[in-house]
C-alpha positions as CSV (number, residue, x, y, z in Angstrom):
1,M,48.5,-9.2,46.6
2,A,45.3,-11.2,46.8
3,T,43.8,-12.4,43.5
4,Q,40.1,-13.1,42.8
5,G,39.1,-16.1,40.7
6,T,37.2,-15.4,37.5
7,P,33.9,-17.3,37.4
8,S,33.2,-19.3,34.2
9,I,30.1,-20.8,32.5
10,L,30.4,-24.0,30.6
11,F,29.2,-23.4,27.0
12,T,28.1,-26.4,24.9
13,N,26.9,-26.8,21.4
14,T,23.9,-28.9,20.4
15,Q,24.0,-31.2,17.3
16,P,22.1,-31.0,15.0
17,Q,21.4,-27.3,15.2
18,Q,17.8,-26.1,15.1
19,S,16.6,-23.7,12.4
20,F,15.9,-20.2,13.6
21,R,15.3,-16.9,11.7
22,L,15.7,-13.7,13.7
23,L,13.4,-10.8,12.8
24,E,14.4,-7.3,13.8
25,I,11.2,-5.4,14.8
26,P,10.9,-1.6,14.7
27,P,9.6,0.1,17.9
28,E,6.1,0.9,16.5
29,L,5.6,-2.8,15.6
30,E,6.8,-3.9,19.0
31,D,4.2,-1.6,20.6
32,L,1.5,-3.2,18.4
33,F,2.5,-6.7,19.3
34,T,2.4,-6.0,23.0
35,S,-0.9,-4.0,22.9
36,K,-4.0,-5.3,24.6
37,D,-5.9,-6.0,21.4
38,A,-3.0,-7.0,19.1
39,P,-4.3,-7.3,15.5
40,A,-3.8,-10.2,13.2
41,L,-0.8,-9.9,10.8
42,E,-0.6,-11.1,7.2
43,L,2.3,-12.3,5.1
44,K,1.5,-11.2,1.5
45,S,3.2,-11.5,-1.9
46,P,1.8,-10.9,-5.3
47,S,0.8,-13.7,-7.7
48,T,3.4,-14.6,-10.3
49,A,1.5,-12.9,-13.1
50,L,1.0,-9.7,-11.0
51,A,4.6,-9.6,-9.9
52,H,5.7,-9.7,-13.6
53,A,3.2,-7.1,-14.6
54,V,4.3,-4.6,-11.9
55,A,7.9,-3.5,-12.2
56,D,9.5,-3.5,-8.7
57,A,13.0,-2.2,-8.0
58,G,13.2,-4.6,-5.1
59,G,12.8,-7.7,-7.3
60,Q,9.9,-9.8,-8.2
61,E,10.1,-12.4,-5.4
62,Y,9.4,-10.9,-2.0
63,V,7.2,-11.1,1.0
64,N,5.6,-8.2,2.8
65,L,4.5,-8.2,6.4
66,C,1.2,-6.3,6.7
67,T,-0.6,-5.0,9.7
68,P,-4.1,-3.6,9.2
69,T,-2.7,-0.2,8.3
70,Q,1.1,-0.6,7.5
71,T,3.3,-2.6,5.1
72,Y,6.9,-3.7,5.7
73,R,9.2,-5.4,3.2
74,I,10.9,-8.5,4.7
75,R,14.5,-8.7,3.5
76,Q,17.4,-10.9,4.6
77,V,20.6,-9.1,5.7
78,M,23.9,-10.8,6.4
79,S,25.2,-10.0,9.9
80,S,28.8,-9.0,10.7
81,N,28.7,-11.4,13.6
82,S,26.9,-14.7,13.9
83,L,24.3,-14.9,16.7
84,H,23.9,-18.0,18.8
85,I,20.6,-19.0,20.3
86,V,21.3,-20.5,23.7
87,R,19.3,-22.0,26.5
88,P,20.1,-23.4,30.0
89,S,21.5,-27.0,29.8
90,E,19.1,-28.0,32.6
91,G,21.8,-30.1,34.3
92,Q,22.5,-32.6,31.6
93,I,23.2,-32.9,27.9
94,S,23.6,-35.7,25.4
95,K,27.2,-36.9,24.8
96,A,26.7,-36.4,21.1
97,D,26.4,-32.6,21.8
98,I,29.8,-32.1,23.3
99,K,33.3,-33.5,23.2
100,I,34.5,-34.3,26.6
101,V,37.5,-36.6,27.1
102,E,37.7,-39.0,30.1
103,D,34.3,-38.0,31.5
104,E,31.7,-40.1,33.2
105,V,28.5,-40.8,31.2
106,G,25.3,-41.9,32.8
107,E,23.4,-45.0,31.7
108,S,21.0,-42.8,29.7
109,G,23.8,-41.5,27.6
110,T,23.8,-38.0,29.1
111,L,26.5,-36.0,30.8
112,N,25.9,-34.3,34.1
113,L,26.6,-30.6,33.9
114,P,26.7,-27.8,36.4
115,D,23.5,-25.7,36.6
116,E,25.4,-22.7,35.2
117,A,26.0,-24.4,31.8
118,V,24.3,-23.1,28.6
119,T,23.8,-24.8,25.3
120,A,23.8,-23.2,21.8
121,I,20.9,-24.7,19.9
122,A,21.1,-22.6,16.7
123,K,23.5,-20.3,14.9
124,C,22.2,-17.4,12.8
125,G,24.5,-15.8,10.2
126,S,21.8,-13.5,8.9
127,T,18.8,-11.6,10.1
128,L,15.5,-10.5,8.7
129,E,14.7,-6.8,8.6
130,L,11.5,-4.9,8.0
131,H,12.0,-2.2,5.5
132,V,9.8,0.7,4.4
133,P,11.0,2.7,1.3
134,P,11.0,6.5,1.5
135,G,7.9,6.8,-0.6
136,G,6.1,4.0,1.3
137,F,4.0,1.3,-0.4
138,S,1.1,1.9,-2.7
139,A,-1.6,-0.4,-4.0
140,V,-2.3,1.7,-7.1
141,P,0.2,0.0,-9.5
142,F,-1.2,-3.4,-8.5
143,L,-4.8,-2.3,-8.8
144,E,-4.2,-0.8,-12.2
145,K,-2.9,-4.2,-13.4
146,S,-5.6,-6.2,-11.6
147,L,-8.7,-4.3,-12.6
148,G,-10.3,-4.1,-16.0
149,L,-10.3,-0.6,-17.7
150,Y,-13.8,0.9,-17.9
151,D,-13.9,3.2,-20.9
152,R,-17.4,3.2,-22.3
153,R,-18.1,5.4,-25.3
154,P,-21.4,6.7,-26.8
155,G,-23.2,3.9,-28.6
156,D,-21.6,1.2,-26.5
157,D,-24.0,-1.4,-25.1
158,D,-23.9,-4.5,-22.9
159,G,-24.9,-6.9,-25.7
160,D,-21.7,-9.0,-25.5
161,I,-21.3,-8.8,-21.7
162,A,-22.8,-11.6,-19.6
163,M,-25.2,-10.1,-17.0
164,D,-25.9,-11.7,-13.7
165,E,-29.6,-12.2,-13.4
166,S,-29.6,-12.7,-9.6
167,G,-30.0,-9.0,-8.9
168,E,-27.9,-6.2,-7.7
169,L,-25.3,-6.8,-4.9
170,K,-25.7,-5.6,-1.4
171,L,-22.9,-3.9,0.6
172,G,-21.6,-7.3,1.8
173,G,-21.4,-8.7,-1.7
174,I,-19.6,-5.6,-2.9
175,Q,-17.1,-5.8,-0.1
176,K,-16.5,-9.5,-0.9
177,L,-15.6,-8.7,-4.5
178,R,-13.2,-5.9,-3.4
179,D,-11.5,-8.3,-0.9
180,Q,-11.0,-10.9,-3.7
181,V,-9.1,-8.2,-5.7
182,C,-7.0,-7.1,-2.8
183,M,-6.1,-10.7,-1.7
184,D,-3.0,-10.9,-3.9
185,I,-2.0,-7.2,-3.5
186,P,1.0,-7.1,-1.1
187,V,0.0,-4.1,1.0
188,S,-2.2,-3.6,4.1
189,A,-5.9,-3.5,3.9
190,A,-5.9,0.3,4.7
191,Q,-3.4,1.0,1.9
192,C,-5.4,-1.1,-0.5
193,E,-8.5,0.9,0.4
194,T,-6.6,4.2,-0.1
195,G,-5.4,3.1,-3.6
196,W,-9.0,2.0,-4.5
197,V,-10.3,5.4,-3.6
198,E,-7.5,7.2,-5.4
199,I,-8.2,5.6,-8.8
200,C,-12.0,5.8,-8.4
201,A,-12.3,2.0,-8.7
202,F,-15.8,0.6,-8.4
203,V,-17.9,-2.5,-8.4
204,D,-20.5,-2.8,-11.1
205,E,-23.4,-4.2,-9.1
206,R,-25.3,-5.7,-12.1
207,M,-22.3,-7.3,-13.8
208,K,-20.6,-8.1,-10.5
209,V,-17.2,-7.0,-11.8
210,C,-14.6,-4.6,-10.5
211,W,-13.4,-1.8,-12.7
212,R,-11.0,1.1,-12.8
213,P,-12.4,4.0,-14.9
214,S,-10.2,5.7,-17.6
215,S,-9.3,9.3,-17.2
216,R,-11.7,10.2,-19.9
217,M,-14.6,8.4,-18.1
218,R,-13.7,10.2,-14.8
219,V,-13.8,13.5,-16.5
220,N,-17.1,12.6,-18.2
221,V,-18.7,11.6,-14.9
222,W,-17.6,14.9,-13.4
223,K,-19.1,16.9,-16.3
224,R,-22.3,14.9,-16.0
225,M,-22.5,15.6,-12.3
226,M,-22.0,19.3,-13.0
227,E,-24.7,19.4,-15.6
228,G,-27.2,17.4,-13.5
229,A,-26.5,19.5,-10.4
230,L,-27.1,22.7,-12.3
231,L,-30.4,21.5,-13.7
232,Q,-31.7,20.1,-10.4
233,G,-30.4,23.0,-8.3
234,I,-27.9,21.0,-6.3
235,D,-25.1,23.2,-4.9
236,L,-21.8,21.3,-5.2
237,E,-20.1,23.9,-3.1
238,K,-22.1,22.7,-0.1
239,Q,-23.0,19.4,1.4
240,F,-25.4,17.3,-0.7
241,L,-27.2,14.0,-0.8
242,V,-25.4,11.5,-3.1
243,G,-28.7,9.9,-4.0
244,D,-30.1,13.2,-5.2
245,L,-27.0,13.7,-7.4
246,W,-27.4,10.3,-8.9
247,K,-31.0,11.0,-9.9
248,A,-29.8,14.3,-11.4
249,V,-27.4,12.5,-13.9
250,L,-30.0,9.9,-15.1
251,D,-31.2,10.3,-18.7
252,D,-34.7,11.5,-19.4
253,D,-36.0,8.0,-19.7
254,E,-34.4,7.2,-16.3
255,S,-31.7,5.1,-18.0
256,E,-28.2,5.1,-16.4
257,P,-25.4,6.7,-18.3
258,F,-22.9,4.7,-16.3
259,P,-23.0,2.5,-13.1
260,R,-23.9,4.2,-9.9
261,G,-20.8,2.7,-8.3
262,L,-18.7,4.8,-10.7
263,L,-20.4,8.1,-9.6
264,E,-19.9,7.1,-6.0
265,G,-16.3,6.3,-6.7
266,V,-15.7,9.8,-8.1
267,V,-17.6,11.4,-5.2
268,R,-15.8,9.5,-2.6
269,R,-12.4,10.4,-4.2
270,L,-13.3,14.2,-4.2
271,C,-15.1,14.6,-0.9
272,V,-13.6,16.2,2.2
273,P,-11.3,13.5,3.7
274,D,-12.6,13.8,7.2
275,E,-16.2,13.2,6.0
276,R,-15.3,10.3,3.7
277,P,-16.9,7.0,5.0
278,A,-15.0,3.7,4.8
279,L,-15.4,1.7,1.7
280,A,-17.5,-0.8,3.6
281,D,-20.1,1.9,4.4
282,E,-22.6,3.5,2.1
283,I,-21.9,7.1,1.1
284,K,-25.0,9.1,1.7
285,W,-23.8,12.7,2.2
286,A,-20.8,14.4,0.7
287,S,-19.2,17.8,0.4
288,F,-16.4,18.4,-2.1
289,D,-12.9,19.7,-1.2
290,K,-12.3,22.6,-3.5
291,A,-8.5,22.4,-3.6
292,E,-8.6,18.6,-4.2
293,V,-11.3,18.8,-6.9
294,T,-9.3,21.5,-8.7
295,K,-6.1,19.6,-8.6
296,W,-7.6,16.2,-9.4
297,L,-9.7,17.6,-12.3
298,G,-6.8,19.4,-13.9
299,E,-4.5,16.3,-13.8
300,T,-7.2,13.9,-14.9
301,Y,-8.4,16.2,-17.8
302,L,-4.8,16.6,-19.0
303,A,-4.3,12.8,-18.9
304,S,-7.5,12.3,-21.0
305,I,-6.6,14.8,-23.8
306,A,-2.8,14.7,-23.9
307,P,-1.5,11.4,-22.5
308,T,1.8,11.5,-24.5
309,A,4.2,14.1,-26.0
310,S,2.9,13.5,-29.5
311,S,-0.6,14.5,-28.3
312,A,0.5,17.7,-26.5
313,V,-2.1,20.5,-26.4
314,G,-1.7,24.3,-26.0
315,R,-1.4,25.6,-22.5
316,S,-4.1,28.2,-22.9
317,E,-6.5,25.7,-24.5
318,F,-6.0,23.3,-21.6
319,L,-6.4,26.0,-18.9
320,R,-9.6,27.3,-20.6
321,A,-11.1,23.8,-20.7
322,W,-10.1,23.1,-17.2
323,K,-11.8,26.2,-15.9
324,D,-14.9,25.4,-17.8
325,C,-15.2,22.2,-15.9
326,L,-15.3,23.9,-12.5
327,P,-18.0,25.8,-10.6
328,E,-18.0,29.5,-11.4
329,S,-16.5,30.6,-8.1
330,W,-13.7,28.0,-8.4
331,R,-12.5,29.0,-11.9
332,S,-9.7,31.2,-10.6
333,E,-8.1,28.2,-8.9
334,A,-7.3,26.5,-12.2
335,T,-3.6,27.4,-12.6
336,L,-0.6,25.2,-13.5
337,S,0.9,25.8,-10.1
338,K,-2.1,23.8,-8.6
339,L,-1.2,20.6,-10.5
340,P,0.8,17.9,-8.8
341,E,4.6,18.3,-9.1
342,G,6.0,16.6,-12.2
343,C,2.6,15.6,-13.7
344,Y,3.2,17.5,-16.9
345,K,6.0,18.5,-19.3
346,S,6.2,21.1,-22.0
347,P,7.8,20.1,-25.4
348,D,7.8,23.8,-26.3
349,P,6.9,27.1,-24.5
350,T,3.2,26.9,-25.5
351,S,2.3,23.2,-25.2
352,I,1.8,20.7,-22.4
353,F,1.3,17.0,-22.0
354,Y,0.7,14.5,-19.2
355,V,3.4,12.5,-17.5
356,E,2.5,9.2,-15.9
357,P,3.3,8.9,-12.1
358,S,5.8,6.1,-12.8
359,Q,7.8,8.4,-15.1
360,R,8.0,11.4,-12.8
361,Q,11.3,12.4,-11.2
362,H,11.3,12.6,-7.5
363,V,14.4,14.1,-6.0
364,S,15.7,16.1,-3.0
365,K,13.7,14.8,0.0
366,A,13.3,11.2,-1.4
367,S,17.0,10.8,-2.1
368,T,17.9,12.3,1.3
369,A,15.5,10.0,3.0
370,A,16.8,7.0,1.1
371,S,20.4,7.6,2.1
372,S,19.4,8.1,5.7
373,T,17.4,4.9,5.7
374,A,20.4,3.0,4.2
375,A,22.7,4.3,6.8
376,K,20.3,3.3,9.6
377,A,19.9,-0.2,8.1
378,K,23.7,-0.6,7.8
379,T,24.2,0.3,11.5
380,S,21.4,-1.9,12.7
381,R,23.0,-5.0,11.1
382,N,25.8,-4.8,13.6
383,W,24.1,-6.9,16.3
384,H,27.1,-6.7,18.7
385,E,26.9,-2.9,18.7
386,L,23.1,-3.0,19.3
387,L,23.5,-5.4,22.2
388,K,26.4,-3.4,23.6
389,N,24.5,-0.2,23.5
390,S,21.4,-1.8,25.0
391,S,23.5,-3.2,28.0
392,R,24.9,0.3,28.6
393,R,21.4,1.7,29.0
C-alpha cells in the first residue's frame, strides 16, 4: 500500500523572548475598534486616596479600560495552555536562537532555514480579560467621596469662604471643573455624567467649586420650587422655562437662597430623560417625569429625616409628609410600593428608616448573572478550545 509523507514545518525559538500581553476583546469592543470613526480609549485608575476611600470588592489596585460610554475592568487570568507568538523566520535566524548540531553557519552568524520555518518570539502564560460585573460600573461612590457636601442651613453665610472676584463661569469653565473631578474616576465619561446627574451634583459659578447636595438640601430645593411655582403660576406638570422657575425661587430682595447650579441640578435629575440635555449644554426647558419625581422625592425625603435605625419615623407620618411635597394631582402616587427596592427597613410594624444603597441586599438576578459570567469567563480562558471551535467554523 502506498504511503504519503507527512509535511513538517521547522519550529524555532528566539532568545531572548519578547514581552507580549494578550488582551481578549469582547465582540462589541471589536466592532468599535474596527468602526470607521473609532473613538479614543482611556486607561483609568483611581488615585490612591480615592481608592482607599471607596471600598471595592475587586481590590484597590486596578485599571479600567474606558470607551466614551462603557467601562471594562482589566484583569489577568492564568491560561490552561501557554500561547506562543510566532512569525515567519524569513529564511534565516541567529545561531543563538536555535540549537542545531553539525550545521553550516554563514559568515554573518545566521542559519539558512527553509521558507516554511516559523519562530516563536514570545510565550504568554496568562491573558488579560475585560470584565463587567453584573451591576455594571457607577461613578456615584467616587463622586460622593470626591465632592464636598453642600448642606447650607438658615443663617449660614459665605463669610469664611473665599470668593473668586473674576466673575461667574461660562459653560466652558463649568465643563472644565467637572472634567477635573472626573479625571481620576475610573469609569467612562458617559457613566460619570450619569452619576453626576443622579446625585444632583453642581458647580457653584461664583465660588468655582463642585458640590454634591445633601438629601436635606435636595428636598429643600424641591419645596422652594413648589412654593415659587405656585406663587408665580408655573405649572410643574407641564413644560416650563427653567429661567422662570429660578426667578420664582428668589427672595423678595432678589437674593439667591442657593446657587442656581443646584436648582438646575435637581431639575436635570427629575426631567423626562428624553428631554434632558447633555451636561455640557444649557438647560432651558424642562418637563418633570411624574413617576421619577415621586420615587426620587420619597427616597430623598426619607434619607433626610430618618437616615439611621435610631432615627426611624412613623410610616403614616412619612407618607403624609411625602404627599404634601407633591403637586395635588400626584399625591395618590406616594405609596411605599413606589420606593426603590431595599431603600427602607422597618424596625417595627409602624416605623421606617432609610437604607444606604451600599447596604441594600441585591439577590436573585444579580447572583444568577454573576454565576453565568463566572462560567463564561472560566470557559473563555481555555484558549485551545476557543481556537479549536474557531477553526471548525
